[in-house]
Structure formats: C-alpha cells, structure tokens
Backbone as CSV, one residue per row, in Angstrom:
resi,resn,N_x,N_y,N_z,CA_x,CA_y,CA_z,C_x,C_y,C_z
1,MET,34.827,-26.708,-0.761,33.416,-26.476,-1.901,32.095,-27.751,-1.058
2,ARG,31.267,-27.124,-0.921,30.020,-28.232,-0.655,29.772,-28.587,-1.963
3,LEU,29.407,-29.653,-2.452,28.363,-29.730,-3.686,27.163,-30.829,-3.441
4,PRO,26.129,-30.261,-4.161,24.895,-30.640,-3.843,24.689,-32.045,-4.421
5,ILE,24.076,-32.683,-2.880,23.801,-34.172,-3.053,22.766,-34.230,-4.002
6,PRO,22.337,-35.162,-4.737,21.404,-35.463,-5.562,20.055,-36.526,-4.657
7,PHE,19.302,-35.936,-5.833,18.151,-36.739,-4.882,17.763,-36.558,-3.634
8,VAL,18.467,-35.582,-2.694,18.180,-35.423,-1.292,17.755,-34.290,-0.941
9,LYS,16.325,-34.600,-0.378,15.252,-33.613,-0.673,15.449,-32.388,0.613
10,LYS,15.464,-31.521,0.275,15.970,-30.277,1.239,14.974,-29.938,2.596
11,PRO,15.598,-29.272,3.301,14.134,-28.961,4.335,13.091,-28.290,4.039
12,PRO,11.787,-27.630,4.166,10.992,-26.662,3.873,11.728,-25.019,4.039
13,LEU,11.411,-24.616,3.328,11.887,-23.262,3.143,10.695,-21.811,3.517
14,VAL,11.108,-21.101,4.520,9.941,-19.908,4.888,10.531,-18.652,4.536
15,ALA,9.702,-18.421,3.740,10.062,-16.655,3.050,9.581,-15.795,4.477
16,VAL,10.531,-15.318,5.098,10.263,-14.125,6.051,10.385,-12.714,5.091
17,ILE,9.072,-12.120,5.358,9.234,-10.695,4.930,9.218,-9.962,6.208
18,ARG,9.901,-8.615,6.283,9.419,-7.993,7.422,8.746,-7.092,6.671
19,LEU,8.235,-6.092,7.943,7.034,-5.265,7.352,7.347,-4.348,8.083
20,SER,8.413,-3.589,8.446,8.345,-2.260,9.821,8.493,-1.469,9.488
21,GLY,7.633,-0.484,10.234,7.493,0.943,9.684,6.389,1.588,9.016
22,ALA,6.047,2.904,8.904,4.599,3.494,8.817,4.584,3.080,7.094
23,ILE,3.192,3.454,6.664,3.057,3.100,5.500,3.094,4.323,4.665
24,ALA,3.740,4.699,3.805,3.573,6.202,2.836,3.653,5.384,1.955
25,ALA,3.086,6.598,0.655,3.542,6.342,-0.849,4.853,7.095,-1.674
26,SER,5.662,7.919,-0.357,6.679,8.250,-0.562,7.889,7.118,0.488
27,ALA,9.418,7.478,-0.686,9.790,5.952,0.096,11.182,6.932,1.085
28,ARG,10.625,7.901,1.741,11.597,8.458,2.708,11.663,7.594,3.988
29,GLY,12.924,7.676,4.678,13.354,6.855,5.867,12.962,4.890,5.702
30,ASN,11.970,5.151,6.393,12.020,3.436,6.635,10.642,3.130,6.223
31,THR,9.384,3.892,5.418,8.769,4.237,5.378,8.199,2.602,4.308
32,LEU,6.996,2.098,4.563,6.333,0.864,3.717,5.685,1.689,2.489
33,SER,5.991,1.036,1.240,4.849,1.062,0.059,5.550,0.203,-1.045
34,ASP,4.146,0.094,-1.362,3.988,-1.119,-2.439,5.288,-0.739,-3.624
35,HIS,5.509,0.409,-3.956,6.799,0.385,-4.921,8.384,-0.350,-4.271
36,GLY,8.313,0.510,-3.208,9.340,0.028,-2.167,9.586,-1.676,-1.659
37,LEU,8.004,-2.203,-1.620,8.430,-3.683,-0.962,8.261,-4.280,-2.474
38,GLY,7.790,-4.133,-3.475,7.295,-5.008,-4.747,8.288,-5.956,-5.300
39,PRO,9.529,-5.490,-5.272,10.323,-6.696,-5.660,10.849,-7.771,-4.597
40,GLN,11.116,-7.160,-3.533,11.129,-8.204,-2.628,9.991,-8.887,-2.170
41,ILE,9.067,-8.388,-2.399,7.815,-9.679,-2.274,7.801,-10.670,-3.247
42,GLU,8.025,-9.726,-4.539,7.932,-10.939,-5.598,9.359,-12.215,-5.575
43,ARG,10.301,-11.629,-4.963,11.195,-12.609,-5.020,11.345,-13.535,-3.661
44,ALA,10.296,-13.054,-2.626,10.230,-13.883,-1.576,9.438,-15.049,-2.203
45,PHE,8.290,-14.874,-2.906,7.636,-16.099,-3.445,7.827,-16.769,-4.458
46,ALA,8.863,-15.745,-5.225,9.253,-16.759,-6.620,10.666,-17.537,-5.737
47,LYS,11.526,-17.265,-5.120,13.036,-17.625,-4.797,13.040,-19.287,-4.100
48,GLY,13.228,-20.239,-4.297,13.472,-21.465,-3.438,12.317,-21.981,-3.557
49,LYS,11.220,-21.343,-3.912,9.893,-22.648,-3.615,9.488,-22.952,-2.181
50,PRO,9.217,-21.857,-1.843,9.384,-21.870,-0.248,7.767,-22.192,-0.063
51,ALA,7.914,-23.059,1.014,6.724,-24.050,1.802,5.527,-22.899,2.083
52,ALA,6.218,-21.433,2.643,4.913,-20.555,3.262,6.254,-19.308,3.300
53,ILE,4.929,-18.217,3.851,5.297,-16.614,3.978,5.128,-16.369,5.259
54,ALA,6.344,-15.689,5.821,5.996,-15.336,7.196,5.983,-14.045,7.002
55,LEU,5.230,-13.461,7.509,4.992,-11.804,7.231,5.249,-11.242,8.740
56,VAL,6.450,-10.460,9.258,6.723,-10.051,10.431,6.513,-8.402,10.517
57,ILE,4.911,-8.043,10.897,4.804,-6.637,10.891,4.999,-5.941,12.304
58,ASN,5.232,-5.030,12.342,5.489,-3.854,13.207,5.218,-2.690,12.391
59,SER,4.072,-2.518,12.538,3.790,-1.084,11.663,2.040,-0.428,12.280
60,PRO,2.449,0.922,12.495,1.170,1.554,13.173,-0.063,2.264,12.261
61,GLY,0.278,1.794,11.036,-0.639,2.491,9.784,0.024,3.445,8.632
62,GLY,-1.241,4.213,7.997,-0.239,4.890,7.372,-1.424,5.280,6.188
63,SER,-0.877,5.169,4.968,-1.808,5.810,3.365,-2.499,4.553,3.749
64,PRO,-4.013,4.366,3.212,-4.956,3.316,2.734,-4.736,2.830,1.350
65,VAL,-4.133,3.606,0.603,-3.847,2.788,-0.331,-2.704,1.922,-0.873
66,GLN,-1.861,2.283,-0.339,-0.517,1.862,-0.070,-0.768,0.514,0.792
67,SER,-1.625,0.491,1.924,-1.893,-0.617,2.582,-2.199,-1.536,1.524
68,SER,-3.246,-1.294,1.039,-4.289,-1.815,-0.035,-3.494,-2.717,-1.229
69,LEU,-2.462,-2.078,-1.757,-1.210,-2.477,-3.015,-0.362,-3.558,-2.259
70,ILE,-0.286,-3.311,-1.349,0.913,-4.151,-0.789,-0.128,-5.142,-0.305
71,ALA,-1.134,-5.345,0.484,-1.765,-6.748,0.918,-2.574,-7.223,-0.809
72,SER,-2.882,-6.751,-1.728,-3.396,-6.980,-2.671,-2.105,-8.299,-3.321
73,ARG,-0.858,-7.513,-3.515,-0.287,-7.773,-4.073,0.187,-9.476,-3.652
74,ILE,0.401,-9.278,-2.212,0.740,-10.644,-1.602,-0.315,-11.566,-1.602
75,ARG,-1.867,-11.608,-1.359,-2.910,-11.873,-2.203,-2.573,-12.749,-3.113
76,ARG,-2.464,-11.459,-3.933,-2.535,-12.540,-5.329,-1.460,-13.411,-5.563
77,LEU,-0.255,-13.204,-5.271,1.020,-14.160,-5.024,0.725,-15.406,-4.544
78,ALA,0.161,-15.236,-3.521,-0.092,-16.704,-2.627,-1.097,-17.528,-3.197
79,ALA,-1.972,-16.930,-4.230,-3.205,-17.674,-5.070,-2.438,-18.204,-5.911
80,GLU,-1.473,-17.269,-7.043,-0.523,-18.253,-7.917,0.134,-19.141,-7.269
81,LYS,0.844,-18.841,-6.492,1.941,-19.553,-6.331,1.405,-20.985,-4.969
82,GLU,0.330,-21.062,-4.796,-0.663,-21.632,-4.154,0.458,-22.182,-2.458
83,VAL,0.827,-20.976,-2.177,1.909,-21.170,-0.677,0.983,-20.099,0.347
84,LYS,0.479,-20.870,1.454,0.171,-19.898,2.754,1.201,-19.356,3.151
85,VAL,0.396,-18.126,3.809,0.917,-17.330,4.236,0.351,-16.953,5.664
86,TYR,1.368,-16.687,6.696,1.264,-16.367,7.993,1.930,-14.816,8.356
87,ALA,1.166,-14.099,8.858,1.621,-12.768,9.732,1.849,-13.129,11.527
88,PHE,2.755,-12.704,12.107,3.499,-12.349,12.798,3.348,-11.057,13.157
89,VAL,2.725,-10.549,14.459,2.752,-9.299,15.108,3.833,-8.994,15.838
90,GLU,4.267,-8.117,15.886,5.569,-7.949,17.072,5.170,-6.577,17.649
91,ASP,5.719,-5.555,18.012,4.806,-4.541,18.754,3.395,-3.817,18.156
92,VAL,3.374,-3.854,17.173,1.702,-3.281,16.629,1.515,-3.670,15.560
93,ALA,0.289,-3.704,15.078,-0.223,-3.923,13.859,-1.313,-3.143,14.105
94,ALA,-1.600,-2.051,13.826,-3.061,-0.937,13.721,-3.075,-0.441,12.521
95,SER,-4.437,-0.223,12.761,-4.797,0.537,11.205,-4.037,0.077,9.745
96,GLY,-3.686,0.396,9.107,-2.887,0.035,7.928,-1.840,-1.025,8.145
97,GLY,-1.474,-1.194,9.338,-0.803,-2.253,10.238,-1.297,-3.409,9.950
98,TYR,-2.516,-3.732,10.218,-3.462,-4.586,10.511,-4.035,-4.927,9.252
99,TRP,-4.104,-3.928,8.208,-4.853,-4.080,7.040,-3.720,-5.516,6.506
100,LEU,-2.546,-4.960,6.815,-1.243,-5.584,6.249,-1.717,-7.219,7.116
101,ALA,-1.667,-7.710,8.213,-2.135,-8.857,8.668,-2.849,-9.582,8.050
102,CYS,-3.627,-8.713,7.467,-5.130,-9.819,7.468,-4.795,-10.332,5.818
103,ALA,-3.995,-9.934,5.215,-3.139,-10.371,3.778,-2.682,-11.589,3.991
104,ALA,-2.902,-12.382,5.080,-2.204,-13.842,5.789,-2.934,-14.055,5.853
105,ASP,-2.849,-15.961,5.920,-4.043,-16.816,6.314,-4.385,-16.562,7.796
106,GLU,-3.302,-16.764,8.572,-3.317,-17.036,9.885,-2.790,-15.586,10.585
107,ILE,-3.123,-15.050,11.268,-2.145,-14.077,12.114,-1.966,-14.481,13.499
108,TRP,-0.734,-14.529,14.185,0.107,-14.776,15.588,0.187,-13.718,16.036
109,VAL,0.146,-13.506,17.571,0.330,-11.803,17.868,1.049,-12.793,19.175
110,ASP,2.122,-11.736,19.683,2.827,-11.958,21.220,1.724,-11.701,22.405
111,PRO,1.880,-12.344,23.464,1.149,-11.558,24.632,0.725,-10.268,24.434
112,THR,1.689,-9.364,24.280,1.863,-7.928,24.567,1.577,-6.984,23.303
113,SER,1.238,-7.752,22.369,1.297,-7.113,20.719,-0.211,-6.317,21.066
114,ILE,-0.010,-5.420,19.865,-1.023,-4.462,19.761,-2.075,-4.866,18.083
115,ALA,-2.981,-4.808,18.473,-3.603,-5.150,16.909,-4.918,-4.394,16.601
116,GLY,-5.591,-4.217,16.087,-6.890,-3.556,15.374,-7.092,-1.868,14.738
117,SER,-7.554,-0.893,16.096,-7.593,-0.023,14.990,-7.934,0.351,13.618
118,ILE,-9.264,-0.407,13.915,-9.920,-0.461,12.118,-10.497,0.616,11.806
119,GLY,-10.172,1.598,11.310,-10.348,3.123,11.678,-9.987,3.633,10.275
120,VAL,-10.796,5.289,10.256,-10.002,5.988,9.296,-9.673,7.008,10.538
121,VAL,-8.549,7.777,10.080,-8.082,9.140,11.352,-7.693,10.213,9.886
122,TYR,-7.845,11.586,10.243,-7.524,12.717,9.326,-6.511,13.467,10.553
123,ALA,-5.048,13.795,10.296,-5.090,15.099,11.228,-4.356,16.056,10.343
124,SER,-4.742,16.637,11.094,-3.727,18.751,10.477,-3.722,19.318,11.462
125,PHE,-3.278,20.342,11.631,-2.777,21.812,11.887,-3.606,23.042,11.322
126,GLY,-4.265,24.076,12.433,-4.529,25.468,11.587,-4.041,26.369,12.157
127,PHE,-3.692,27.339,11.315,-2.545,28.096,11.743,-3.363,29.831,10.992
128,PRO,-4.954,30.043,11.056,-5.369,31.223,10.900,-5.023,32.565,11.682
129,GLU,-5.252,32.029,13.172,-5.186,33.112,13.943,-3.473,33.883,13.926
130,LEU,-2.716,32.621,13.820,-1.487,32.920,13.560,-0.832,34.084,12.767
131,LEU,-1.588,33.731,11.754,-0.882,34.489,9.986,-1.512,35.697,10.820
132,ALA,-2.770,35.978,11.158,-3.690,37.039,11.384,-2.725,38.315,12.505
133,LYS,-2.403,37.087,13.470,-1.560,37.740,14.575,-0.039,38.967,14.070
134,HIS,0.170,37.810,13.363,1.662,38.476,12.602,1.597,39.134,11.166
135,GLY,-0.236,39.113,10.957,-0.252,40.523,9.949,-0.003,39.675,8.388
136,VAL,-0.250,38.755,8.370,0.025,38.138,7.619,-1.600,37.960,6.653
137,GLU,-2.011,38.019,5.259,-3.204,37.590,4.432,-2.586,36.570,3.588
138,ARG,-3.643,35.760,3.782,-3.591,34.784,3.178,-4.695,34.725,1.818
139,ARG,-4.076,34.461,0.297,-4.609,34.799,-0.513,-4.480,33.568,-1.349
140,VAL,-6.198,32.939,-1.977,-6.020,31.913,-2.330,-7.056,31.980,-3.631
141,HIS,-6.698,31.480,-4.824,-7.677,31.939,-5.712,-8.373,30.410,-6.292
142,THR,-9.312,30.519,-6.222,-9.563,29.066,-7.395,-10.797,29.220,-8.428
143,ALA,-10.405,27.741,-9.326,-11.492,27.968,-10.514,-12.022,26.242,-9.563
144,GLY,-13.481,26.217,-9.227,-13.852,25.192,-8.034,-13.409,25.642,-6.854
145,LYS,-15.212,25.355,-6.320,-14.978,26.003,-4.770,-14.748,25.046,-3.965
146,SER,-14.439,23.614,-4.483,-13.694,23.108,-3.213,-12.176,23.101,-3.460
147,LYS,-11.566,23.480,-3.975,-10.031,23.308,-4.408,-9.572,23.609,-3.432
148,SER,-9.884,24.485,-2.515,-9.034,24.753,-1.267,-9.455,24.334,-0.026
149,MET,-9.919,23.366,-0.272,-10.989,22.920,1.290,-9.799,22.223,1.868
150,LEU,-9.833,22.151,3.621,-9.479,22.052,4.457,-8.009,22.617,4.596
151,ASP,-7.808,24.180,4.162,-6.193,24.683,3.902,-5.972,24.971,5.318
152,PRO,-4.912,24.627,5.805,-4.783,24.957,7.076,-4.339,26.365,7.408
153,PHE,-4.379,27.213,6.530,-4.230,28.504,6.318,-5.664,29.633,6.896
154,ARG,-6.578,28.485,6.706,-8.060,29.480,6.350,-8.750,28.789,7.285
155,PRO,-9.535,29.559,8.219,-10.743,28.750,9.132,-11.514,27.189,8.842
156,GLU,-11.957,26.317,9.391,-12.532,25.304,8.976,-14.173,25.629,9.003
157,LYS,-14.349,24.961,7.591,-15.556,25.473,7.176,-16.752,23.962,7.648
158,ALA,-17.707,23.951,7.833,-18.627,22.837,8.298,-18.978,22.407,6.827
159,GLU,-18.874,22.289,5.431,-19.229,22.313,4.732,-17.893,21.183,4.168
160,ASP,-17.018,21.471,4.653,-15.537,21.242,3.998,-15.445,19.522,5.166
161,ILE,-15.474,19.817,6.503,-15.857,18.648,7.651,-17.130,18.210,7.345
162,LYS,-17.846,18.402,6.460,-19.007,17.115,6.225,-18.319,16.373,5.101
163,LYS,-17.944,16.899,3.895,-17.053,16.035,3.233,-16.068,15.137,3.882
164,LEU,-15.122,15.797,4.565,-14.075,14.846,4.967,-15.059,13.768,5.843
165,LYS,-15.497,13.628,6.308,-16.420,12.471,7.055,-17.103,11.921,6.366
166,ARG,-17.449,12.336,5.168,-18.283,11.686,4.166,-17.136,10.294,3.917
167,TRP,-16.070,10.999,2.802,-14.710,10.347,2.387,-14.337,9.138,3.492
168,GLN,-13.969,9.433,4.726,-13.810,8.501,5.766,-14.624,7.369,6.249
169,GLY,-16.059,8.132,5.670,-16.573,6.813,6.191,-16.455,5.789,5.198
170,GLN,-16.783,6.078,3.475,-16.562,5.357,2.373,-15.032,4.348,2.487
171,MET,-13.666,5.178,3.231,-12.355,4.685,3.323,-12.830,3.266,4.424
172,HIS,-13.580,3.930,5.499,-13.841,2.757,6.654,-14.879,1.749,6.736
173,GLU,-15.284,1.982,5.385,-16.477,0.352,4.868,-15.706,-0.229,4.219
174,VAL,-14.532,0.152,3.216,-13.789,-0.418,2.409,-12.597,-1.843,3.625
175,PHE,-12.428,-0.906,4.550,-11.489,-1.337,5.400,-12.192,-2.423,6.357
176,ILE,-13.221,-2.100,6.558,-14.128,-3.144,7.447,-14.982,-4.382,6.604
177,ASP,-14.592,-3.950,5.005,-14.730,-5.323,4.202,-14.113,-6.264,4.159
178,HIS,-12.685,-5.485,4.264,-11.212,-6.444,3.801,-11.213,-7.394,4.999
179,VAL,-11.194,-6.433,5.984,-11.130,-7.253,7.632,-11.916,-8.191,7.415
180,LYS,-13.320,-8.447,7.104,-14.382,-9.294,7.321,-14.238,-10.339,6.235
181,THR,-13.304,-9.895,5.064,-13.254,-11.463,3.763,-12.140,-12.135,4.210
182,ALA,-10.961,-11.459,4.824,-9.805,-11.898,5.572,-10.164,-12.988,6.836
183,ARG,-11.058,-12.476,7.857,-11.207,-13.110,9.133,-12.436,-13.874,8.838
184,GLY,-13.353,-14.003,8.179,-14.454,-14.463,7.773,-14.807,-14.856,9.383
185,THR,-15.284,-16.346,9.634,-16.280,-16.460,10.404,-15.694,-16.299,11.855
186,ARG,-14.554,-15.839,11.646,-13.313,-15.838,12.633,-13.851,-15.185,13.892
187,LEU,-14.151,-13.568,13.121,-14.426,-12.594,14.163,-15.923,-12.916,14.710
188,THR,-15.496,-11.963,15.851,-16.640,-12.364,16.850,-17.797,-11.006,16.304
189,GLU,-18.994,-10.960,16.981,-19.816,-9.793,16.846,-19.615,-8.761,17.842
190,ALA,-18.498,-8.610,18.695,-18.495,-7.379,19.458,-18.910,-6.375,18.795
191,PRO,-19.555,-5.140,19.297,-19.664,-4.528,19.012,-19.059,-2.973,18.583
192,ASP,-18.343,-3.342,19.404,-17.115,-2.108,19.230,-15.702,-2.335,18.009
193,LEU,-15.979,-3.580,17.766,-14.691,-4.403,16.677,-14.060,-3.418,15.634
194,PHE,-15.369,-2.568,15.094,-14.544,-1.735,13.822,-14.987,-0.129,14.409
195,THR,-14.569,0.458,15.921,-14.617,1.234,16.138,-13.307,2.753,16.038
196,GLY,-12.408,1.378,15.920,-11.067,1.874,15.558,-10.374,1.775,17.387
197,ASP,-11.135,0.860,17.725,-10.426,0.730,19.169,-9.109,-0.356,18.784
198,ILE,-8.152,-0.295,19.779,-7.349,-1.748,19.627,-7.485,-2.528,20.973
199,TRP,-6.809,-3.744,20.620,-6.691,-4.617,21.742,-5.206,-5.550,21.842
200,ILE,-5.111,-5.693,23.082,-3.728,-6.528,23.416,-3.552,-7.916,23.550
201,GLY,-2.482,-8.557,22.462,-2.432,-9.828,22.720,-3.602,-11.221,22.476
202,GLN,-3.920,-11.528,24.350,-4.869,-12.489,23.772,-6.221,-12.215,23.753
203,LYS,-6.703,-10.957,23.896,-7.720,-10.138,23.404,-8.141,-9.842,22.317
204,SER,-6.689,-10.091,21.246,-7.328,-9.635,20.034,-7.594,-11.170,19.526
205,VAL,-7.188,-12.026,19.852,-7.488,-13.571,19.623,-8.420,-14.016,19.998
206,ASP,-9.419,-13.136,21.514,-10.645,-13.787,21.765,-11.480,-13.214,20.706
207,LEU,-11.564,-12.097,20.105,-12.242,-11.344,19.231,-12.297,-11.458,17.672
208,GLY,-11.545,-12.674,17.514,-11.044,-13.551,16.139,-9.940,-12.357,15.000
209,LEU,-9.725,-11.493,15.878,-9.080,-10.888,15.139,-7.141,-11.022,14.887
210,ALA,-7.287,-12.510,15.601,-5.615,-12.859,15.640,-6.397,-14.500,16.159
211,ASP,-5.091,-15.348,15.391,-5.195,-16.960,15.882,-4.885,-17.618,16.861
212,GLY,-3.692,-17.163,17.005,-3.170,-17.470,18.725,-1.757,-16.312,18.793
213,ILE,-1.468,-16.711,20.195,-0.091,-16.522,21.075,1.234,-17.004,20.198
214,GLY,1.789,-16.554,19.288,3.182,-17.761,18.270,3.811,-16.384,17.982
215,HIS,5.617,-16.649,18.110,6.759,-15.839,17.785,6.372,-17.091,15.908
216,VAL,7.360,-16.319,14.951,7.834,-16.660,13.679,8.792,-17.975,13.669
217,VAL,10.117,-18.241,14.614,10.621,-18.882,14.460,9.902,-20.456,14.852
218,PRO,9.858,-20.517,16.185,9.090,-21.880,16.849,7.647,-22.047,16.155
219,LYS,6.338,-20.945,15.842,5.424,-21.867,14.982,5.750,-22.060,13.804
220,MET,6.719,-21.605,12.669,7.101,-22.086,11.949,8.128,-23.593,11.950
221,LYS,8.726,-23.761,12.941,8.893,-25.228,13.340,8.442,-25.902,13.789
222,GLU,6.836,-25.715,14.825,6.100,-26.691,14.994,5.131,-26.915,13.946
223,ILE,5.032,-26.247,12.766,4.379,-26.545,11.498,5.210,-27.154,10.827
224,PHE,6.593,-27.219,10.699,7.413,-27.676,9.033,8.402,-28.365,9.398
225,GLY,8.970,-28.359,10.998,9.690,-29.000,11.871,11.177,-28.701,11.903
226,ASP,12.117,-29.211,12.154,13.107,-28.359,13.347,13.948,-27.907,12.427
227,LYS,14.093,-28.480,10.858,14.882,-28.144,10.046,14.499,-27.115,9.058
228,VAL,13.339,-26.719,9.159,13.042,-25.319,8.471,13.985,-24.564,8.625
229,ARG,14.381,-24.388,6.943,14.836,-23.061,6.721,14.613,-21.776,6.573
230,PHE,14.951,-20.503,6.910,14.545,-18.954,6.489,15.230,-18.209,6.034
231,ALA,14.645,-17.640,4.820,15.300,-16.782,3.838,14.224,-15.363,4.238
232,ASN,15.044,-14.403,4.393,15.021,-12.985,5.362,14.647,-12.039,3.779
233,TYR,13.573,-11.165,3.698,13.477,-10.109,2.524,12.715,-8.983,3.212
234,GLY,13.036,-8.080,2.796,12.581,-6.685,3.299,12.730,-5.488,2.156
235,PRO,12.568,-4.128,2.730,12.966,-2.850,2.072,14.430,-3.039,1.818
236,LYS,15.185,-2.646,0.901,16.138,-2.173,0.334,16.222,-0.840,1.140
237,ARG,17.697,-0.690,1.813,17.709,0.768,2.197,19.167,1.495,1.319
238,GLY,19.112,2.640,1.337,19.928,3.218,0.403,21.533,3.321,1.423
239,LEU,22.348,3.546,0.282,23.999,4.050,1.255,23.656,5.000,2.498
240,PHE,22.901,6.398,2.273,22.722,6.809,3.517,22.258,6.470,4.732
241,GLN,21.246,5.337,4.604,20.489,4.964,5.617,21.790,3.649,5.722
242,ARG,22.024,2.872,5.284,22.901,2.027,5.703,24.243,2.495,6.820
243,ILE,24.732,4.103,6.488,25.990,4.508,6.919,25.304,5.080,8.102
244,GLY,23.925,5.617,7.921,23.083,6.066,9.265,23.114,7.523,9.375
245,ALA,23.350,8.140,7.938,23.245,9.550,7.716,21.830,9.858,7.406
246,GLN,21.691,10.907,8.087,20.193,10.897,7.718,19.868,13.067,6.784
247,ILE,19.316,12.750,5.872,18.848,14.147,5.400,17.316,14.442,5.764
248,THR,17.322,15.962,5.682,16.393,16.549,6.033,15.132,15.566,6.145
249,GLY,15.113,15.267,4.499,13.477,14.580,3.988,13.324,13.108,4.579
250,ASP,14.231,12.624,5.406,14.226,11.398,6.295,14.278,11.413,7.344
251,ALA,14.851,12.748,8.138,14.057,13.271,9.639,12.978,13.394,9.614
252,LEU,12.280,14.186,8.583,10.644,14.477,8.902,10.388,13.161,8.871
253,ALA,10.625,12.328,7.889,9.713,10.904,7.896,9.997,10.215,9.160
254,MET,11.119,10.160,9.692,11.176,9.746,11.324,10.598,9.867,12.125
255,ALA,10.443,11.536,12.012,9.562,12.440,13.377,8.164,11.718,12.885
256,GLU,7.839,11.984,11.732,6.202,11.531,11.574,5.833,9.805,11.991
257,GLU,6.621,9.444,11.982,6.821,7.798,12.193,6.515,7.497,13.707
258,ARG,8.189,8.659,14.584,7.585,8.389,15.780,6.570,8.948,16.555
259,ALA,5.756,10.034,15.582,4.718,10.172,16.031,3.577,8.969,16.341
260,MET,3.433,8.397,15.167,1.904,7.404,14.580,2.428,6.243,15.618
261,PHE,3.424,6.381,15.697,4.014,4.788,17.035,4.025,5.350,18.551
262,ALA,4.162,6.172,19.017,3.205,7.016,19.999,2.020,7.309,20.214
263,GLN,1.428,6.913,18.869,-0.208,6.705,19.658,-0.354,5.727,20.101
264,TYR,0.113,4.526,20.492,-0.033,3.183,20.848,1.204,2.816,21.930
265,GLY,1.486,4.236,22.401,2.851,4.151,23.710,3.961,3.553,22.748
266,LEU,4.306,3.438,22.391,5.744,2.896,21.439,6.811,3.709,21.538
C-alpha cells in the first residue's frame, strides 16, 4: 500500500470531459444532454482541483437548447472555479457540436477535423399523397389555428413555412451571438462565416473558429509539463449499453445519430 508523502506537490491534473454523439433532450443511445452530462461535468470541475478542463468533442450537433444548457453549465463552473477550459475537436464539431466547443477558452483541431456549420436546420418527411393513395383520411381538429402546423400527414402551408423560417432566424441570431461572444476578435470577417458552411482543420484556424492544430495529450503536456495527470469523465452508460444490447429506442437513436454524422461524410 502506497502512503501519501506529506508536503510533496502533485503534478497538475487535467479533467477530460468526452462529449461524443448527437445532442438531444432524450437519453437514448449515446445522445448528449444537460441532464445526462450534468453530474459528470460538475464532478470534473470539483474533484482533485484540476488545473484545466479539456473537452474532447466529436458531435454533429442536435438540440439548440441542450447545446446551450451544456455550454452554459461549463462556462458557469469555469468562472466559479477559475479554471481554464480547452476544447479538442476530433472528427467533427458542427452546429451544436461547435456550440459546445465555444464553451472553451481555446479550441484546438486535428488537420482533418470538421468545424463550423453555424446555422439552424429543420428536417422532416411529408406523407399526404401516400395516405391519399391508400385511401387514408387525416382528421385533425384544433383550438388555435397554429396547433397543427407542419403536420407531416398534411400538405405544407406557405404561412407555416414563413413562421418556421422566422423561428430559425431567431435561433440563428442566438447562435451567432454565442460564437461572437466566445471567439471575439479572433474571428475574421469572412462573408460566409455564419452561413452554415463547414471548414477543415487549418482553414477553421485561419477563420478564427479555432486557435490551432493540436491534440489533447501533447497539448496539455506542452502547457502543464510531461508529468501532467488526466482524469476522464463522460456520460454514464446503462447496463444494456455496457453489454452491447440494443432496445428499439436505442436503435432508433443510433440511426438518427448516424444520419447526422453522415451529413459530414463520417
């Protein structure tokens, strides 16, 4: 049994929080949510008095609200504990994934990382012709004319699309403000910066979306020394996930997540 030696200073500790997966309010599959991640994030900031927090991000995005809640929690704790936060992008930090990256004081990417997609998307399916073909009649009765807007079983209405575009514009402005606040003068004035486009590796650095090329272990050793210690945190996995079993809900969540990653060729 090794006994602690008094008055010997331990090497710096970096708490590594892995944020991998799509972002959603539900806790299905590998999705990221504030409710699911909250306890682990709180522990990462509190346990062992870390010298820094490292966010390892691999996310195609998802829920704007959950992205905001997770990022706000990280910024609040960073201010309370006076701890610097570094983000390291693996395959992708796009849309909500980049929102999470902006919770860090510095963002580091791989030469092949995908970053950006600062925009808002709504995707759905429409089935009115399929129902009509099979003799199925859709019956909807509402109190309030907007209660059934964007119903996938009814034809789209121009007024519904107009409302949706307005809401998306409002969300987009919040996203842009979040990025501008986080990145400040490091951002360039490139005209397509907030169009929803994505950039690879060094190009994201050139635009000010990231601070440089770097990976978590060598970068943390460069800053805190070769003896730096690491403690890993991330979402808790249930019994079924640990043994590899999948129920219907998890299978659907995985399919949705794969579709989101597929947007970026991953």
